[in-house]
N, C-alpha and C positions, 0 to 999 in steps of 0.2 A: 559505533556510532547510534545514537537514539533511533527509535522507530519513526518519530514524528520527523525527525530531520531527513531520515533516509527517504520516506514517502515523498517527501516534498522535492528532494534532489534528483530521486528516479522519475519525478513529473507523475505519480500515481494519484497524488492529490499535488494541487498545484500551488498550495498556500500553506504554510507551516502551522500557522493559526488554524485552519481547517483541519489538517494532519492530527492536531492537539485534540482538538475537540472530538473527533472521531474517536481517537483511542479512550478519552474521558467517559464517551458515551457507550463503550463496549463495542464496537463496530470493529475492532483491530484485535486479531489476535494471533500469536505466535506459537506453532506446532501446538495448537490445541489449547492454548492458554490464554485468557483475554490480557491483553499488552497496555501498559500504562504508556504514557509518551515517552518518559525517560529509559523506558526499558530497551538493552541493548540488543542490536541486531547483528548477526555474523553471516558469512556465506553458510549457505546449505541450509538455512532456517526456513520453514515453511511458513508463509504468511496468508492470512485470510481478511480481506477487506471487505465488511457487508453492508451495502447501502439499501436503502428501503426497495429497489427493484434492480438491484445487480449484487452480483458475489465474484468477486476476484480472487484467484487463490494463485500464489507464486512462489517461487523458490528463488532466496535471494543467491545470486551468483558471483556477486563483487560489492566490497564495502568500499566507496572514495575514501580519499584522504580531503580533499578539497572540494572547490566547486566543481560541476559536471556539465559538459557541454548538452546542448540539445539532442545531439547525434549519438553521443556516448550512453546517455539517460537510460534508453532501452536495453543496453545490453547490461545493465546492474541486476536484471532480474530476468526468470524464463518462466512464463505463464503456464500454469499447469491447468487451469478451467477458467472458463470467463462465461459465466452465466447469467443471463436476464431472468428477471423473476416476476412474478404477478403479471400483469396486463402488458400483454406482447406488443400492443399499438401504440404505446405510449413513448414519447422520447424522453429521454434521460440523459443530461448531460452534466454528471457530477464531477468528470474529469475536467 
């Protein structure tokens, strides 16, 4: 499955277009390498998404074959770290 589609279906990024733009801007990496929107993601891949005020690192636990329910979306990955960066008092709602 493409990384931009995985980010959308897992609800890490809510819109596929936003996930594609994040990849194009170098905000997404897989196993330490920058990921293009069409990069294939597989189980056990380590993915890092870096927003201006947040860094999320997770391991892919399952790659869905179709649409995913809201309840199942969080079971597709395991969060390894979720860090707030910069000003701790600012509110950031990129997700």
